[in-house]
C-alpha positions as a Markdown table, in Angstrom:
| # | Residue | x | y | z |
|---|---|---|---|---|
| 1 | Met | -6.9 | 90.4 | 66.5 |
| 2 | Thr | -6.0 | 87.4 | 64.3 |
| 3 | Cys | -8.3 | 85.1 | 62.3 |
| 4 | Ile | -8.7 | 81.6 | 63.7 |
| 5 | Leu | -6.9 | 79.9 | 60.8 |
| 6 | Lys | -3.7 | 81.8 | 61.6 |
| 7 | Val | -4.0 | 81.1 | 65.3 |
| 8 | Leu | -4.4 | 77.3 | 64.6 |
| 9 | Glu | -1.5 | 77.4 | 62.3 |
| 10 | Asp | 0.6 | 79.0 | 65.0 |
| 11 | Val | -0.6 | 76.4 | 67.5 |
| 12 | Arg | 0.5 | 73.6 | 65.1 |
| 13 | Ala | 3.9 | 75.2 | 64.7 |
| 14 | Gly | 4.4 | 75.3 | 68.4 |
| 15 | Arg | 4.3 | 79.2 | 68.5 |
| 16 | Pro | 2.9 | 81.1 | 71.4 |
| 17 | Val | -0.6 | 82.5 | 71.1 |
| 18 | Leu | -2.3 | 85.2 | 73.3 |
| 19 | Val | -5.8 | 84.4 | 74.4 |
| 20 | Tyr | -8.0 | 87.1 | 76.0 |
| 21 | Asp | -11.1 | 85.7 | 77.7 |
| 22 | Phe | -14.1 | 88.0 | 78.1 |
| 23 | Asp | -14.8 | 91.6 | 79.2 |
| 24 | Asp | -17.3 | 90.2 | 81.7 |
| 25 | Arg | -15.0 | 87.6 | 83.2 |
| 26 | Glu | -11.4 | 87.7 | 84.3 |
| 27 | Arg | -10.5 | 90.3 | 81.6 |
| 28 | Glu | -7.1 | 88.7 | 81.3 |
| 29 | Thr | -4.8 | 87.5 | 78.6 |
| 30 | Asp | -2.9 | 84.2 | 78.8 |
| 31 | Met | 0.0 | 83.2 | 76.7 |
| 32 | Thr | -0.5 | 79.6 | 75.5 |
| 33 | Val | 1.5 | 76.9 | 73.8 |
| 34 | Gly | 0.7 | 73.3 | 73.0 |
| 35 | Ser | 2.2 | 71.2 | 75.9 |
| 36 | Gln | 3.8 | 68.8 | 73.4 |
| 37 | Phe | 5.9 | 71.7 | 72.0 |
| 38 | Ile | 7.2 | 73.2 | 75.3 |
| 39 | Thr | 11.0 | 73.8 | 75.5 |
| 40 | Ala | 13.1 | 75.5 | 78.1 |
| 41 | Glu | 13.1 | 78.5 | 75.8 |
| 42 | Thr | 9.3 | 78.6 | 75.7 |
| 43 | Val | 9.2 | 78.5 | 79.5 |
| 44 | Arg | 11.6 | 81.4 | 79.6 |
| 45 | Asp | 9.5 | 83.4 | 77.2 |
| 46 | Met | 6.4 | 82.8 | 79.3 |
| 47 | Arg | 8.3 | 84.0 | 82.4 |
| 48 | Asn | 9.4 | 87.1 | 80.6 |
| 49 | His | 6.5 | 88.0 | 78.5 |
| 50 | Ala | 3.7 | 86.7 | 80.7 |
| 51 | Gly | 4.9 | 86.3 | 84.3 |
| 52 | Gly | 1.9 | 84.6 | 85.9 |
| 53 | Leu | 1.5 | 81.0 | 87.0 |
| 54 | Leu | 2.5 | 78.4 | 84.5 |
| 55 | Cys | -0.2 | 75.7 | 84.2 |
| 56 | Thr | -0.8 | 72.7 | 82.0 |
| 57 | Thr | -4.3 | 71.6 | 81.0 |
| 58 | Thr | -6.0 | 68.1 | 80.9 |
| 59 | Pro | -9.3 | 67.5 | 79.2 |
| 60 | Tyr | -12.0 | 66.2 | 81.6 |
| 61 | Ala | -12.4 | 62.8 | 80.0 |
| 62 | Ala | -8.6 | 62.1 | 80.2 |
| 63 | Ala | -8.4 | 63.2 | 83.9 |
| 64 | Glu | -11.3 | 61.1 | 84.8 |
| 65 | Glu | -10.0 | 58.0 | 82.9 |
| 66 | Leu | -6.6 | 58.3 | 84.4 |
| 67 | Gly | -7.6 | 59.3 | 87.9 |
| 68 | Leu | -6.3 | 62.8 | 87.9 |
| 69 | Pro | -8.4 | 64.7 | 90.4 |
| 70 | Phe | -9.5 | 68.3 | 90.9 |
| 71 | Leu | -7.5 | 69.6 | 93.8 |
| 72 | Ser | -10.6 | 70.8 | 95.5 |
| 73 | Asp | -11.9 | 67.2 | 95.6 |
| 74 | Val | -8.7 | 66.1 | 97.1 |
| 75 | Phe | -9.0 | 68.8 | 99.8 |
| 76 | Trp | -12.7 | 68.0 | 100.4 |
| 77 | Glu | -11.8 | 64.3 | 101.0 |
| 78 | Ala | -9.1 | 65.2 | 103.4 |
| 79 | Ser | -11.2 | 67.6 | 105.3 |
| 80 | Gly | -12.2 | 65.1 | 107.9 |
| 81 | Arg | -8.7 | 65.0 | 109.1 |
| 82 | His | -8.0 | 68.7 | 108.2 |
| 83 | Pro | -11.2 | 70.6 | 108.8 |
| 84 | Leu | -9.8 | 73.9 | 107.7 |
| 85 | Leu | -9.7 | 72.6 | 104.2 |
| 86 | Lys | -13.5 | 72.4 | 104.2 |
| 87 | Asp | -13.8 | 76.0 | 105.4 |
| 88 | Met | -11.5 | 77.1 | 102.6 |
| 89 | Ala | -13.6 | 75.4 | 99.9 |
| 90 | Pro | -13.6 | 77.6 | 96.7 |
| 91 | Thr | -17.3 | 78.4 | 96.7 |
| 92 | Asp | -16.9 | 82.2 | 96.1 |
| 93 | Ile | -14.8 | 82.8 | 93.1 |
| 94 | Pro | -16.0 | 86.1 | 91.9 |
| 95 | Tyr | -15.7 | 85.4 | 88.1 |
| 96 | Asp | -16.6 | 81.8 | 88.1 |
| 97 | Arg | -19.7 | 79.8 | 89.3 |
| 98 | Thr | -18.0 | 76.5 | 89.1 |
| 99 | Lys | -15.2 | 74.9 | 91.3 |
| 100 | Ser | -11.6 | 75.8 | 90.6 |
| 101 | Ser | -10.1 | 74.0 | 87.6 |
| 102 | Phe | -6.8 | 73.4 | 89.6 |
| 103 | Gly | -5.6 | 69.8 | 89.6 |
| 104 | Ile | -2.6 | 68.3 | 91.4 |
| 105 | Thr | 1.0 | 69.6 | 90.9 |
| 106 | Ile | 3.7 | 67.3 | 89.5 |
| 107 | Asn | 7.4 | 67.0 | 88.7 |
| 108 | Ala | 9.0 | 64.5 | 86.3 |
| 109 | Arg | 11.0 | 62.1 | 88.4 |
| 110 | Asp | 13.9 | 62.7 | 86.1 |
| 111 | Thr | 14.3 | 66.3 | 87.3 |
| 112 | Tyr | 16.2 | 67.9 | 90.2 |
| 113 | Thr | 14.3 | 70.7 | 91.9 |
| 114 | Gly | 11.7 | 70.7 | 89.2 |
| 115 | Ile | 11.5 | 74.5 | 89.0 |
| 116 | Thr | 14.1 | 75.4 | 86.3 |
| 117 | Asp | 13.0 | 76.2 | 82.8 |
| 118 | Ala | 14.5 | 72.9 | 81.6 |
| 119 | Asp | 12.9 | 70.9 | 84.4 |
| 120 | Arg | 9.5 | 72.3 | 83.8 |
| 121 | Ala | 9.7 | 71.9 | 80.1 |
| 122 | Lys | 10.8 | 68.2 | 80.5 |
| 123 | Thr | 7.8 | 67.7 | 83.0 |
| 124 | Ile | 5.2 | 69.3 | 80.7 |
| 125 | Arg | 6.4 | 67.5 | 77.5 |
| 126 | Leu | 6.6 | 64.1 | 79.2 |
| 127 | Tyr | 3.1 | 64.7 | 80.8 |
| 128 | Ala | 1.5 | 65.3 | 77.4 |
| 129 | Asp | 3.3 | 62.3 | 75.9 |
| 130 | Thr | 2.2 | 60.1 | 78.7 |
| 131 | Val | -1.4 | 61.1 | 79.0 |
| 132 | Phe | -2.0 | 60.9 | 75.2 |
| 133 | Ala | 0.1 | 57.9 | 74.5 |
| 134 | Asp | -1.4 | 55.2 | 72.3 |
| 135 | Ala | -1.9 | 52.8 | 75.1 |
| 136 | Pro | -4.7 | 51.5 | 77.4 |
| 137 | Ala | -5.6 | 53.7 | 80.4 |
| 138 | Glu | -4.3 | 51.2 | 82.9 |
| 139 | Glu | -0.8 | 51.4 | 81.1 |
| 140 | Arg | -0.9 | 55.1 | 81.0 |
| 141 | Arg | -1.8 | 55.2 | 84.7 |
| 142 | Arg | 1.2 | 53.0 | 85.5 |
| 143 | Leu | 3.4 | 55.3 | 83.5 |
| 144 | Leu | 2.2 | 58.4 | 85.3 |
| 145 | Gly | 3.1 | 56.9 | 88.6 |
| 146 | Glu | 6.5 | 55.8 | 87.2 |
| 147 | Arg | 7.4 | 59.0 | 85.6 |
| 148 | Phe | 6.1 | 61.7 | 88.0 |
| 149 | Arg | 6.0 | 62.6 | 91.6 |
| 150 | Ala | 3.4 | 64.8 | 93.3 |
| 151 | Pro | 3.4 | 67.5 | 94.5 |
| 152 | Gly | 5.7 | 69.3 | 92.2 |
| 153 | His | 6.3 | 72.6 | 90.3 |
| 154 | Val | 3.9 | 72.1 | 87.3 |
| 155 | His | 0.3 | 72.9 | 88.1 |
| 156 | Leu | -2.2 | 70.9 | 86.3 |
| 157 | Leu | -5.6 | 72.3 | 85.3 |
| 158 | Asn | -8.6 | 70.0 | 84.6 |
| 159 | Thr | -11.3 | 71.3 | 82.1 |
| 160 | Ser | -14.9 | 71.2 | 82.9 |
| 161 | Glu | -16.8 | 68.2 | 81.7 |
| 162 | His | -18.6 | 69.9 | 78.8 |
| 163 | Ile | -15.8 | 72.1 | 77.5 |
| 164 | Leu | -16.9 | 75.8 | 76.8 |
| 165 | Arg | -20.4 | 75.0 | 77.9 |
| 166 | Asp | -20.1 | 74.4 | 81.7 |
| 167 | Arg | -17.1 | 76.8 | 82.0 |
| 168 | Lys | -15.5 | 79.3 | 79.7 |
| 169 | Gly | -12.2 | 79.9 | 81.4 |
| 170 | His | -8.6 | 80.0 | 79.8 |
| 171 | Thr | -8.3 | 76.3 | 80.7 |
| 172 | Glu | -11.2 | 75.6 | 78.4 |
| 173 | Leu | -10.5 | 78.2 | 75.8 |
| 174 | Cys | -6.9 | 77.1 | 75.3 |
| 175 | Thr | -7.6 | 73.4 | 75.4 |
| 176 | Ala | -10.3 | 74.0 | 72.8 |
| 177 | Leu | -7.6 | 75.6 | 70.5 |
| 178 | Met | -5.5 | 72.6 | 70.8 |
| 179 | Met | -8.4 | 70.3 | 69.9 |
| 180 | Met | -9.2 | 72.5 | 66.8 |
| 181 | Ala | -5.6 | 72.5 | 65.8 |
| 182 | Gly | -5.4 | 68.7 | 65.9 |
| 183 | Val | -2.5 | 68.6 | 68.4 |
| 184 | Lys | -2.4 | 66.7 | 71.7 |
| 185 | Pro | -5.2 | 68.4 | 73.6 |
| 186 | Ser | -3.2 | 70.0 | 76.4 |
| 187 | Ala | -2.3 | 73.6 | 76.6 |
| 188 | Thr | 0.3 | 75.2 | 78.8 |
| 189 | Ile | -0.9 | 78.7 | 79.7 |
| 190 | Cys | 0.4 | 81.6 | 81.7 |
| 191 | Glu | -1.3 | 84.9 | 82.7 |
| 192 | Met | 0.1 | 88.1 | 81.3 |
| 193 | Leu | 1.0 | 90.5 | 84.1 |
| 194 | Gly | 2.4 | 94.0 | 83.9 |
| 195 | Asp | 5.2 | 95.9 | 85.7 |
| 196 | Asp | 2.6 | 97.5 | 87.9 |
| 197 | Gly | 1.6 | 94.0 | 89.3 |
| 198 | Lys | -1.8 | 94.0 | 87.7 |
| 199 | Ala | -3.1 | 91.9 | 84.8 |
| 200 | Arg | -2.2 | 93.5 | 81.5 |
| 201 | Ser | -5.1 | 95.2 | 79.8 |
| 202 | Lys | -6.5 | 93.8 | 76.6 |
| 203 | Glu | -5.0 | 96.8 | 74.7 |
| 204 | Glu | -1.5 | 96.2 | 76.2 |
| 205 | Ala | -1.6 | 92.6 | 75.3 |
| 206 | Met | -2.7 | 93.4 | 71.8 |
| 207 | Ala | 0.3 | 95.8 | 71.5 |
| 208 | Ile | 2.7 | 93.2 | 72.7 |
| 209 | Ala | 1.2 | 90.7 | 70.2 |
| 210 | Glu | 1.8 | 93.2 | 67.4 |
| 211 | Arg | 5.4 | 94.0 | 68.7 |
| 212 | Glu | 6.5 | 90.4 | 69.3 |
| 213 | Gly | 4.6 | 88.8 | 66.4 |
| 214 | Tyr | 2.2 | 86.7 | 68.4 |
| 215 | Ser | -1.3 | 86.0 | 67.3 |
| 216 | Phe | -4.0 | 87.5 | 69.5 |
| 217 | Ile | -7.5 | 86.0 | 69.8 |
| 218 | Thr | -10.5 | 86.6 | 72.1 |
| 219 | Gly | -12.7 | 84.1 | 73.8 |
| 220 | Asp | -15.6 | 85.2 | 71.6 |
| 221 | Gln | -13.7 | 84.3 | 68.5 |
| 222 | Ile | -12.8 | 80.9 | 70.1 |
| 223 | Leu | -16.5 | 80.2 | 70.9 |
| 224 | Asp | -17.5 | 81.1 | 67.3 |
| 225 | Ala | -14.9 | 78.7 | 65.9 |
| 226 | Trp | -15.8 | 76.0 | 68.4 |
| 227 | Lys | -19.4 | 76.1 | 67.1 |
| 228 | Val | -18.2 | 75.6 | 63.5 |
| 229 | Phe | -15.8 | 72.9 | 64.6 |
| 230 | Gly | -18.6 | 71.0 | 66.1 |
| 231 | Gly | -17.6 | 71.2 | 69.8 |
| 232 | Glu | -20.1 | 70.5 | 72.5 |
């Protein structure tokens, strides 16, 4: 496992970091990179070395300010017309006592299908640039509508309101890393899956980190660093 200072250095340099959550939660490792640094090559590496679902995080306050909803809320509000959505509400997630962190899905309007490595990288970088632009919320909302269409091929994740207090998932762990590193506070993450179709074990992920030169860090290490950082 790598010390937090080396991990934050890698985050600032745009290098992938491997984040294991907890033995009593998902017991999964995600590959993460700061969203502002994503390139087509990064997306390819995440497909090849991780293989799960590529997602991009948004801090709760920014999502609220800009009107970026949790997808479960969208479904709930649409359930009057589509009752099945109410029946399918995510109230029984086995490892999590909060609602799903999934937000909407997007494509940059300046993409074709949106699924290629280059298209997803463009969408993610532009999203981070837009959400964290030095502009009033009203202007950033206008730009989001101008630059993106929904649904699309990039899955957004909204953090819980009190990061790493209400929820301690990869959405929060990886976003906290971005905050501590001082980069734009959006992480792009992807679960690491093995050839057997299952999540890679902690030991497998650590071996890959050693072989490929990635930093590896656990949720407990991030929580300890977050307390020192002065997080909530």
